Backbone and ligand atoms as CSV (ligand in chain L), in Angstrom:
chain,resi,resn,atom,element,x,y,z
A,1,UNK,N,N,187.270,76.976,89.978
A,1,UNK,CA,C,186.111,77.076,90.869
A,1,UNK,C,C,185.687,75.696,91.358
A,2,UNK,N,N,185.394,75.607,92.612
A,2,UNK,CA,C,184.999,74.329,93.200
A,2,UNK,C,C,183.780,74.588,94.084
A,3,UNK,N,N,182.972,73.551,94.254
A,3,UNK,CA,C,181.806,73.662,95.129
A,3,UNK,C,C,181.896,72.635,96.242
A,4,UNK,N,N,181.371,72.999,97.413
A,4,UNK,CA,C,181.353,72.084,98.549
A,4,UNK,C,C,180.060,72.246,99.313
A,5,UNK,N,N,179.670,71.215,100.049
A,5,UNK,CA,C,178.474,71.333,100.876
A,5,UNK,C,C,178.863,71.713,102.301
A,6,UNK,N,N,178.178,72.720,102.809
A,6,UNK,CA,C,178.354,73.143,104.194
A,6,UNK,C,C,177.023,72.979,104.914
A,7,UNK,N,N,177.074,72.545,106.155
A,7,UNK,CA,C,175.859,72.508,106.983
A,7,UNK,C,C,176.161,73.209,108.304
A,8,UNK,N,N,175.302,74.156,108.676
A,8,UNK,CA,C,175.327,74.646,110.057
A,8,UNK,C,C,174.406,73.718,110.826
A,9,UNK,N,N,175.001,72.953,111.738
A,9,UNK,CA,C,174.308,71.872,112.434
A,9,UNK,C,C,173.317,72.435,113.470
A,10,UNK,N,N,172.458,71.567,114.028
A,10,UNK,CA,C,171.448,72.055,114.987
A,10,UNK,C,C,172.036,72.859,116.148
A,11,UNK,N,N,173.238,72.511,116.611
A,11,UNK,CA,C,173.830,73.283,117.722
A,11,UNK,C,C,174.211,74.692,117.266
A,12,UNK,N,N,174.681,74.820,116.029
A,12,UNK,CA,C,175.018,76.146,115.486
A,12,UNK,C,C,173.774,77.010,115.320
A,13,UNK,N,N,172.685,76.385,114.880
A,13,UNK,CA,C,171.423,77.128,114.739
A,13,UNK,C,C,170.939,77.579,116.125
A,14,UNK,N,N,171.014,76.684,117.105
A,14,UNK,CA,C,170.561,77.013,118.474
A,14,UNK,C,C,171.393,78.139,119.072
A,15,UNK,N,N,172.658,78.202,118.697
A,15,UNK,CA,C,173.544,79.264,119.221
A,15,UNK,C,C,173.328,80.607,118.518
A,16,UNK,N,N,172.548,80.593,117.424
A,16,UNK,CA,C,172.238,81.830,116.685
A,16,UNK,C,C,173.497,82.479,116.101
A,17,UNK,N,N,174.342,81.640,115.489
A,17,UNK,CA,C,175.596,82.157,114.924
A,17,UNK,C,C,175.664,81.955,113.405
A,18,UNK,N,N,174.490,81.859,112.781
A,18,UNK,CA,C,174.438,81.673,111.315
A,18,UNK,C,C,175.190,82.805,110.607
A,19,UNK,N,N,174.889,84.033,110.996
A,19,UNK,CA,C,175.520,85.195,110.347
A,19,UNK,C,C,177.030,85.185,110.534
A,20,UNK,N,N,177.473,84.873,111.731
A,20,UNK,CA,C,178.908,84.858,112.026
A,20,UNK,C,C,179.637,83.786,111.191
A,21,UNK,N,N,179.007,82.621,111.068
A,21,UNK,CA,C,179.643,81.544,110.291
A,21,UNK,C,C,179.721,81.932,108.817
A,22,UNK,N,N,178.638,82.458,108.273
A,22,UNK,CA,C,178.636,82.856,106.857
A,22,UNK,C,C,179.612,84.024,106.642
A,23,UNK,N,N,179.693,84.924,107.594
A,23,UNK,CA,C,180.641,86.047,107.481
A,23,UNK,C,C,182.070,85.515,107.303
A,24,UNK,N,N,182.400,84.481,108.056
A,24,UNK,CA,C,183.748,83.911,107.959
A,24,UNK,C,C,183.986,83.291,106.578
A,25,UNK,N,N,182.959,82.605,106.055
A,25,UNK,CA,C,183.095,82.014,104.720
A,25,UNK,C,C,183.330,83.121,103.688
A,26,UNK,N,N,182.511,84.155,103.751
A,26,UNK,CA,C,182.601,85.235,102.759
A,26,UNK,C,C,183.917,85.998,102.889
A,27,UNK,N,N,184.351,86.230,104.124
A,27,UNK,CA,C,185.607,86.962,104.341
A,27,UNK,C,C,186.793,86.187,103.762
A,28,UNK,N,N,186.661,84.860,103.720
A,28,UNK,CA,C,187.750,84.023,103.194
A,28,UNK,C,C,187.651,83.840,101.678
A,29,UNK,N,N,186.626,84.419,101.062
A,29,UNK,CA,C,186.512,84.363,99.600
A,29,UNK,C,C,185.530,83.342,99.070
A,30,UNK,N,N,184.798,82.677,99.976
A,30,UNK,CA,C,183.774,81.734,99.509
A,30,UNK,C,C,182.461,82.474,99.290
A,31,UNK,N,N,181.663,81.935,98.380
A,31,UNK,CA,C,180.401,82.555,98.011
A,31,UNK,C,C,179.285,81.538,98.283
A,32,UNK,N,N,178.158,82.019,98.846
A,32,UNK,CA,C,177.021,81.121,99.080
A,32,UNK,C,C,176.251,80.983,97.763
A,33,UNK,N,N,176.352,79.818,97.139
A,33,UNK,CA,C,175.714,79.592,95.836
A,33,UNK,C,C,174.307,79.025,95.993
A,34,UNK,N,N,174.014,78.481,97.166
A,34,UNK,CA,C,172.669,77.959,97.471
A,34,UNK,C,C,172.552,77.844,98.977
A,35,UNK,N,N,171.334,78.017,99.498
A,35,UNK,CA,C,171.128,77.877,100.947
A,35,UNK,C,C,169.671,77.577,101.242
A,36,UNK,N,N,169.439,76.684,102.192
A,36,UNK,CA,C,168.078,76.506,102.705
A,36,UNK,C,C,168.107,75.941,104.119
A,37,UNK,N,N,167.119,76.385,104.899
A,37,UNK,CA,C,166.988,75.896,106.269
A,37,UNK,C,C,165.977,74.762,106.246
A,38,UNK,N,N,166.403,73.616,106.734
A,38,UNK,CA,C,165.533,72.441,106.695
A,38,UNK,C,C,165.619,71.698,108.025
A,39,UNK,N,N,164.654,70.813,108.206
A,39,UNK,CA,C,164.699,69.902,109.357
A,39,UNK,C,C,164.915,68.519,108.747
A,40,UNK,N,N,166.019,67.882,109.058
A,40,UNK,CA,C,166.280,66.548,108.496
A,40,UNK,C,C,165.477,65.506,109.258
A,41,UNK,N,N,164.838,64.619,108.524
A,41,UNK,CA,C,164.222,63.453,109.167
A,41,UNK,C,C,165.353,62.514,109.585
A,42,UNK,N,N,165.040,61.541,110.424
A,42,UNK,CA,C,166.071,60.567,110.814
A,42,UNK,C,C,166.582,59.816,109.581
A,43,UNK,N,N,165.696,59.501,108.667
A,43,UNK,CA,C,166.096,58.782,107.453
A,43,UNK,C,C,167.048,59.624,106.601
A,44,UNK,N,N,166.723,60.915,106.482
A,44,UNK,CA,C,167.580,61.814,105.696
A,44,UNK,C,C,168.972,61.906,106.327
A,45,UNK,N,N,169.010,62.073,107.654
A,45,UNK,CA,C,170.303,62.171,108.349
A,45,UNK,C,C,171.070,60.849,108.251
A,46,UNK,N,N,170.354,59.739,108.367
A,46,UNK,CA,C,171.000,58.420,108.292
A,46,UNK,C,C,171.605,58.199,106.912
A,47,UNK,N,N,170.897,58.607,105.877
A,47,UNK,CA,C,171.401,58.455,104.506
A,47,UNK,C,C,172.585,59.363,104.245
A,48,UNK,N,N,172.511,60.563,104.794
A,48,UNK,CA,C,173.599,61.516,104.589
A,48,UNK,C,C,174.898,61.003,105.205
A,49,UNK,N,N,174.793,60.394,106.384
A,49,UNK,CA,C,175.978,59.917,107.100
A,49,UNK,C,C,176.180,58.408,106.951
A,50,UNK,N,N,175.625,57.823,105.890
A,50,UNK,CA,C,175.698,56.365,105.686
A,50,UNK,C,C,177.128,55.835,105.752
A,51,UNK,N,N,178.090,56.672,105.358
A,51,UNK,CA,C,179.499,56.277,105.374
A,51,UNK,C,C,179.961,55.925,106.801
A,52,UNK,N,N,179.273,56.456,107.805
A,52,UNK,CA,C,179.657,56.195,109.206
A,52,UNK,C,C,178.838,55.073,109.843
A,53,UNK,N,N,177.965,54.446,109.059
A,53,UNK,CA,C,177.119,53.376,109.597
A,53,UNK,C,C,177.987,52.296,110.241
A,54,UNK,N,N,177.613,51.885,111.444
A,54,UNK,CA,C,178.380,50.856,112.141
A,54,UNK,C,C,179.355,51.425,113.154
A,55,UNK,N,N,179.695,52.719,113.027
A,55,UNK,CA,C,180.603,53.325,114.006
A,55,UNK,C,C,179.841,53.579,115.310
A,56,UNK,N,N,180.567,53.638,116.409
A,56,UNK,CA,C,179.917,53.736,117.720
A,56,UNK,C,C,179.081,55.020,117.869
A,57,UNK,N,N,179.447,56.082,117.129
A,57,UNK,CA,C,178.746,57.358,117.290
A,57,UNK,C,C,177.631,57.576,116.269
A,58,UNK,N,N,177.405,56.595,115.383
A,58,UNK,CA,C,176.468,56.787,114.263
A,58,UNK,C,C,175.031,57.099,114.729
A,59,UNK,N,N,174.492,56.281,115.626
A,59,UNK,CA,C,173.099,56.481,116.053
A,59,UNK,C,C,172.916,57.845,116.723
A,60,UNK,N,N,173.896,58.195,117.569
A,60,UNK,CA,C,173.844,59.484,118.261
A,60,UNK,C,C,173.940,60.639,117.261
A,61,UNK,N,N,174.774,60.457,116.249
A,61,UNK,CA,C,174.970,61.490,115.226
A,61,UNK,C,C,173.675,61.710,114.436
A,62,UNK,N,N,173.004,60.621,114.066
A,62,UNK,CA,C,171.741,60.712,113.326
A,62,UNK,C,C,170.690,61.410,114.194
A,63,UNK,N,N,170.662,61.040,115.467
A,63,UNK,CA,C,169.729,61.655,116.436
A,63,UNK,C,C,169.989,63.169,116.514
A,64,UNK,N,N,171.249,63.526,116.670
A,64,UNK,CA,C,171.655,64.932,116.794
A,64,UNK,C,C,171.299,65.726,115.535
A,65,UNK,N,N,171.640,65.193,114.370
A,65,UNK,CA,C,171.436,65.943,113.127
A,65,UNK,C,C,169.960,66.122,112.779
A,66,UNK,N,N,169.088,65.289,113.385
A,66,UNK,CA,C,167.655,65.436,113.139
A,66,UNK,C,C,166.951,66.052,114.360
A,67,UNK,N,N,167.731,66.604,115.291
A,67,UNK,CA,C,167.154,67.140,116.537
A,67,UNK,C,C,166.646,68.573,116.396
A,68,UNK,N,N,166.949,69.221,115.289
A,68,UNK,CA,C,166.526,70.607,115.089
A,68,UNK,C,C,166.875,71.028,113.680
A,69,UNK,N,N,166.423,72.233,113.289
A,69,UNK,CA,C,166.726,72.680,111.932
A,69,UNK,C,C,168.218,72.882,111.692
A,70,UNK,N,N,168.594,72.767,110.429
A,70,UNK,CA,C,169.976,72.998,109.998
A,70,UNK,C,C,169.937,73.942,108.797
A,71,UNK,N,N,171.057,74.598,108.527
A,71,UNK,CA,C,171.171,75.390,107.307
A,71,UNK,C,C,172.126,74.667,106.367
A,72,UNK,N,N,171.587,74.179,105.247
A,72,UNK,CA,C,172.456,73.527,104.257
A,72,UNK,C,C,172.800,74.539,103.180
A,73,UNK,N,N,174.075,74.543,102.788
A,73,UNK,CA,C,174.553,75.536,101.819
A,73,UNK,C,C,175.505,74.904,100.823
A,74,UNK,N,N,175.516,75.451,99.633
A,74,UNK,CA,C,176.582,75.150,98.687
A,74,UNK,C,C,177.511,76.359,98.699
A,75,UNK,N,N,178.781,76.122,99.008
A,75,UNK,CA,C,179.788,77.182,98.972
A,75,UNK,C,C,180.614,77.006,97.712
A,76,UNK,N,N,180.944,78.135,97.107
A,76,UNK,CA,C,181.684,78.089,95.849
A,76,UNK,C,C,182.911,78.988,95.940
A,77,UNK,N,N,184.015,78.544,95.361
A,77,UNK,CA,C,185.226,79.362,95.333
A,77,UNK,C,C,186.413,78.513,94.940
A,78,UNK,N,N,187.563,79.168,94.903
A,78,UNK,CA,C,188.783,78.430,94.586
A,78,UNK,C,C,189.131,77.525,95.758
A,79,UNK,N,N,189.404,76.279,95.498
A,79,UNK,CA,C,189.732,75.313,96.569
A,79,UNK,C,C,188.694,75.308,97.677
A,80,UNK,N,N,187.422,75.408,97.297
A,80,UNK,CA,C,186.342,75.562,98.284
A,80,UNK,C,C,186.321,74.427,99.316
A,81,UNK,N,N,186.620,73.205,98.874
A,81,UNK,CA,C,186.528,72.058,99.794
A,81,UNK,C,C,187.566,72.187,100.912
A,82,UNK,N,N,188.819,72.369,100.519
A,82,UNK,CA,C,189.901,72.465,101.506
A,82,UNK,C,C,189.791,73.748,102.320
A,83,UNK,N,N,189.412,74.837,101.659
A,83,UNK,CA,C,189.309,76.118,102.364
A,83,UNK,C,C,188.220,76.047,103.436
A,84,UNK,N,N,187.071,75.462,103.092
A,84,UNK,CA,C,185.996,75.318,104.074
A,84,UNK,C,C,186.461,74.473,105.253
A,85,UNK,N,N,187.169,73.361,104.971
A,85,UNK,CA,C,187.654,72.490,106.046
A,85,UNK,C,C,188.632,73.248,106.956
A,86,UNK,N,N,189.443,74.130,106.333
A,86,UNK,CA,C,190.402,74.923,107.115
A,86,UNK,C,C,189.665,75.895,108.046
A,87,UNK,N,N,188.630,76.533,107.502
A,87,UNK,CA,C,187.864,77.489,108.310
A,87,UNK,C,C,187.103,76.784,109.432
A,88,UNK,N,N,186.657,75.536,109.176
A,88,UNK,CA,C,185.918,74.765,110.183
A,88,UNK,C,C,186.806,74.358,111.344
A,89,UNK,N,N,188.021,73.885,111.052
A,89,UNK,CA,C,188.899,73.324,112.067
A,89,UNK,C,C,188.667,71.831,112.224
A,90,UNK,N,N,189.506,71.188,113.014
A,90,UNK,CA,C,189.473,69.729,113.175
A,90,UNK,C,C,188.147,69.264,113.773
A,91,UNK,N,N,187.773,68.012,113.452
A,91,UNK,CA,C,186.542,67.411,113.964
A,91,UNK,C,C,186.461,67.569,115.485
A,92,UNK,N,N,187.546,67.219,116.147
A,92,UNK,CA,C,187.618,67.378,117.603
A,92,UNK,C,C,188.037,68.812,117.923
A,93,UNK,N,N,187.118,69.584,118.497
A,93,UNK,CA,C,187.365,71.021,118.715
A,93,UNK,C,C,188.618,71.265,119.549
A,94,UNK,N,N,188.983,70.277,120.362
A,94,UNK,CA,C,190.187,70.452,121.197
A,94,UNK,C,C,191.452,70.445,120.347
A,95,UNK,N,N,191.349,69.868,119.146
A,95,UNK,CA,C,192.502,69.836,118.237
A,95,UNK,C,C,192.391,70.892,117.137
A,96,UNK,N,N,191.323,71.659,117.153
A,96,UNK,CA,C,191.098,72.654,116.092
A,96,UNK,C,C,192.008,73.863,116.289
A,97,UNK,N,N,192.535,74.377,115.179
A,97,UNK,CA,C,193.395,75.569,115.206
A,97,UNK,C,C,192.631,76.739,115.826
A,98,UNK,N,N,193.317,77.563,116.622
A,98,UNK,CA,C,192.680,78.754,117.166
A,98,UNK,C,C,192.111,79.617,116.038
A,99,UNK,N,N,190.969,80.204,116.256
A,99,UNK,CA,C,190.360,81.078,115.254
A,99,UNK,C,C,189.474,80.343,114.265
A,100,UNK,N,N,189.433,79.010,114.337
A,100,UNK,CA,C,188.525,78.273,113.459
A,100,UNK,C,C,187.129,78.234,114.087
A,101,UNK,N,N,186.153,77.910,113.249
A,101,UNK,CA,C,184.758,77.897,113.723
A,101,UNK,C,C,184.595,76.912,114.874
A,102,UNK,N,N,185.166,75.718,114.728
A,102,UNK,CA,C,184.995,74.718,115.783
A,102,UNK,C,C,185.763,75.099,117.054
A,103,UNK,N,N,186.959,75.668,116.908
A,103,UNK,CA,C,187.711,76.091,118.096
A,103,UNK,C,C,186.917,77.152,118.845
A,104,UNK,N,N,186.256,78.023,118.123
A,104,UNK,CA,C,185.557,79.143,118.758
A,104,UNK,C,C,184.177,78.756,119.301
A,105,UNK,N,N,183.490,77.795,118.654
A,105,UNK,CA,C,182.074,77.583,119.012
A,105,UNK,C,C,181.698,76.151,119.389
A,106,UNK,N,N,182.512,75.136,119.064
A,106,UNK,CA,C,182.099,73.748,119.348
A,106,UNK,C,C,182.150,73.464,120.840
A,107,UNK,N,N,181.288,72.534,121.265
A,107,UNK,CA,C,181.235,72.171,122.685
A,107,UNK,C,C,181.726,70.756,122.936
A,108,UNK,N,N,181.729,69.936,121.908
A,108,UNK,CA,C,182.185,68.547,122.052
A,108,UNK,C,C,182.531,68.035,120.666
A,109,UNK,N,N,183.068,66.827,120.618
A,109,UNK,CA,C,183.413,66.256,119.309
A,109,UNK,C,C,182.154,66.086,118.461
A,110,UNK,N,N,181.015,65.844,119.117
A,110,UNK,CA,C,179.760,65.704,118.361
A,110,UNK,C,C,179.124,67.058,118.040
A,111,UNK,N,N,179.005,67.900,119.055
A,111,UNK,CA,C,178.368,69.210,118.865
A,111,UNK,C,C,179.418,70.188,118.336
A,112,UNK,N,N,179.730,70.049,117.049
A,112,UNK,CA,C,180.851,70.823,116.501
A,112,UNK,C,C,180.432,71.792,115.395
A,113,UNK,N,N,179.160,72.216,115.433
A,113,UNK,CA,C,178.645,73.412,114.742
A,113,UNK,C,C,178.495,73.304,113.225
A,114,UNK,N,N,179.495,72.749,112.562
A,114,UNK,CA,C,179.464,72.751,111.097
A,114,UNK,C,C,179.865,71.399,110.502
A,115,UNK,N,N,179.329,71.155,109.326
A,115,UNK,CA,C,179.768,70.041,108.483
A,115,UNK,C,C,180.361,70.615,107.204
A,116,UNK,N,N,181.351,69.951,106.644
A,116,UNK,CA,C,181.878,70.330,105.335
A,116,UNK,C,C,182.359,69.099,104.590
A,117,UNK,N,N,182.052,69.023,103.313
A,117,UNK,CA,C,182.517,67.891,102.496
A,117,UNK,C,C,184.037,67.793,102.587
A,118,UNK,N,N,184.557,66.552,102.496
A,118,UNK,CA,C,186.003,66.392,102.673
A,118,UNK,C,C,186.758,66.044,101.393
A,119,UNK,N,N,186.063,65.866,100.268
A,119,UNK,CA,C,186.741,65.510,99.008
A,119,UNK,C,C,185.780,65.781,97.849
A,120,UNK,N,N,186.305,65.863,96.616
A,120,UNK,CA,C,185.431,66.157,95.468
A,120,UNK,C,C,184.284,65.159,95.301
A,121,UNK,N,N,184.547,63.856,95.524
A,121,UNK,CA,C,183.460,62.886,95.319
A,121,UNK,C,C,182.386,63.013,96.398
A,122,UNK,N,N,182.789,63.247,97.641
A,122,UNK,CA,C,181.773,63.417,98.686
A,122,UNK,C,C,181.036,64.741,98.493
A,123,UNK,N,N,181.741,65.776,98.044
A,123,UNK,CA,C,181.074,67.062,97.785
A,123,UNK,C,C,179.980,66.888,96.730
A,124,UNK,N,N,180.279,66.174,95.662
A,124,UNK,CA,C,179.292,65.966,94.589
A,124,UNK,C,C,178.081,65.193,95.123
A,125,UNK,N,N,178.339,64.147,95.891
A,125,UNK,CA,C,177.245,63.362,96.482
A,125,UNK,C,C,176.413,64.217,97.436
A,126,UNK,N,N,177.088,64.959,98.300
A,126,UNK,CA,C,176.385,65.711,99.346
A,126,UNK,C,C,175.597,66.888,98.777
A,127,UNK,N,N,176.150,67.564,97.759
A,127,UNK,CA,C,175.412,68.679,97.138
A,127,UNK,C,C,174.141,68.139,96.493
A,128,UNK,N,N,174.274,67.049,95.751
A,128,UNK,CA,C,173.115,66.462,95.061
A,128,UNK,C,C,172.105,65.876,96.047
A,129,UNK,N,N,172.567,65.561,97.269
A,129,UNK,CA,C,171.676,65.002,98.301
A,129,UNK,C,C,170.632,66.036,98.721
A,130,UNK,N,N,170.995,67.312,98.685
A,130,UNK,CA,C,170.097,68.370,99.165
A,130,UNK,C,C,169.620,69.340,98.088
A,131,UNK,N,N,170.357,69.479,96.997
A,131,UNK,CA,C,170.023,70.509,96.014
A,131,UNK,C,C,169.931,69.931,94.602
A,132,UNK,N,N,168.940,70.437,93.853
A,132,UNK,CA,C,168.915,70.137,92.426
A,132,UNK,C,C,169.724,71.224,91.720
A,133,UNK,N,N,170.151,70.955,90.500
A,133,UNK,CA,C,171.011,71.896,89.770
A,133,UNK,C,C,170.358,73.274,89.658
A,134,UNK,N,N,169.034,73.309,89.520
A,134,UNK,CA,C,168.334,74.586,89.327
A,134,UNK,C,C,168.232,75.417,90.611
A,135,UNK,N,N,168.702,74.868,91.729
A,135,UNK,CA,C,168.674,75.624,92.989
A,135,UNK,C,C,170.028,76.245,93.314
A,136,UNK,N,N,171.020,76.024,92.466
A,136,UNK,CA,C,172.380,76.493,92.745
A,136,UNK,C,C,172.759,77.579,91.747
A,137,UNK,N,N,173.128,78.743,92.268
A,137,UNK,CA,C,173.475,79.877,91.406
A,137,UNK,C,C,174.809,80.476,91.804
L,1,LIG,P1,P,183.929,65.798,110.016
L,1,LIG,O1,O,184.110,65.479,108.545
L,1,LIG,O2,O,185.034,66.675,110.558
L,1,LIG,O3,O,182.564,66.349,110.355
L,1,LIG,O4,O,184.096,64.416,110.818
L,1,LIG,P2,P,183.598,62.930,110.515
L,1,LIG,O5,O,183.085,62.806,109.114
L,1,LIG,O6,O,184.686,62.017,110.964
L,1,LIG,O7,O,182.400,62.727,111.538
L,1,LIG,C1,C,181.114,63.225,111.260
L,1,LIG,C2,C,180.535,63.823,112.514
L,1,LIG,O8,O,180.310,62.782,113.473
L,1,LIG,C3,C,181.449,64.814,113.257
L,1,LIG,O9,O,181.433,66.101,112.722
L,1,LIG,C4,C,180.867,64.774,114.653
L,1,LIG,O10,O,179.665,65.546,114.762
L,1,LIG,C5,C,180.521,63.291,114.784
L,1,LIG,N1,N,181.636,62.529,115.369
L,1,LIG,C6,C,182.824,62.192,114.796
L,1,LIG,N2,N,183.615,61.503,115.612
L,1,LIG,C7,C,182.893,61.356,116.768
L,1,LIG,C8,C,183.164,60.733,118.026
L,1,LIG,O11,O,184.237,60.159,118.263
L,1,LIG,N3,N,182.171,60.814,118.971
L,1,LIG,C9,C,180.982,61.436,118.739
L,1,LIG,N4,N,180.043,61.462,119.697
L,1,LIG,N5,N,180.707,62.046,117.560
L,1,LIG,C10,C,181.642,62.024,116.600
């Protein structure tokens, strides 16, 4: 069993596709172990994406992620990290496999609907960034 952090980004919330995205996770065998809808402050978004600090898209990304509510979730299952990334598709929706969330719903490399942890260490950091142990079941 593995856990990963998933975020339905502000564009996904605006598109009203929360149910569709979660349906895909569940159909693939992932389980929602925790979920909450929050509005990230700029500081929260900046800290979450600190690894990208200095990149040309960082300021825009922080602006975008704090532009509206998001749904943060802990997904649990076998190979949850890799499986979630597979369901999401490539960062650039133009390179995403057909049938993935980003291929179906993303509008640009930035407005790409979902976030997912990319490795065990980032998953641990990202889950703890939003959830305490007592909020995950
Ligand atoms: P992810 O793990 O697939 O989400 O990709 P990254 O960790 O590399 O990037 C984080 C987020 O920054 C992406 O999901 C996009 O929303 C945004 N992003 C990444 N690359 C670019 C880029 O070249 N331009 C812009 N505008 N945004 C980007």
